[in-house]
N, C-alpha and C positions, 0 to 999 in steps of 0.2 A: 713525801717531801713536798713542801710548798714551792710554788713557782718563784716567789720572792726570795726564798732561801737559795734556790738554784741560780738565780740571776746574780746574786752577790758573789758566787764562787768564781775563781779565776779559771782560765781555759785549762791549765794543767790540772787543777783540782777536779774539774769536771771530767777530764779524761780518766783520772785515777778512780773517781767515784763510779763512773760507768763500768769500768772493769771490775770493781769490787761488787757492784750490784749484779752484773752478769754472772760472776762466780757464785754469788749468793743464790741466784735463781737456779743455777745448775745443781747446786747442792740440795736445794729444796726439792727439786724434781726427783733426785736420786733418793732422798729420804722418804718422799711420798710413795715411791715405788716399793720401798721396803716396808714401811708402815704408814698407812694413810694419815695425812694431816687432819686436824680437827677443823681448821679454818682454811679452806682451799681458795678463798678470795685473796689470799696473800699473793698467789701467782699473778692474778690480774693487776693488783696494786703495784707489784714489783715491775711487771712489764710496762705499765703506764709510766712509772717513775723513770725507767730507763729511756723510754721514748721521749719523755719530756726533757730529760737531760741532753739527749742527742740533738733534739731540735734547738735548744738554747745554745748548745755548743756550736752548731752550724751557723746560727745567727751571729754569735760573737766572732767566729772566724771570718764571716762575710764582711763584718764591719772593719776588720783589720786588714 
């Protein structure tokens, strides 16, 4: 997810999206333990997206 896309989202949308992505990461980890994923770089990309969204959420909350 691009930074410009994340910045356009509202605070409530960001919170919802963060929870969805965290759940997605957990399910990917479980699925990987059962049967290995072909592209393990998805873990890193998902973690980076979550961190990016949390950072922008904190910026938006600080502005308000």
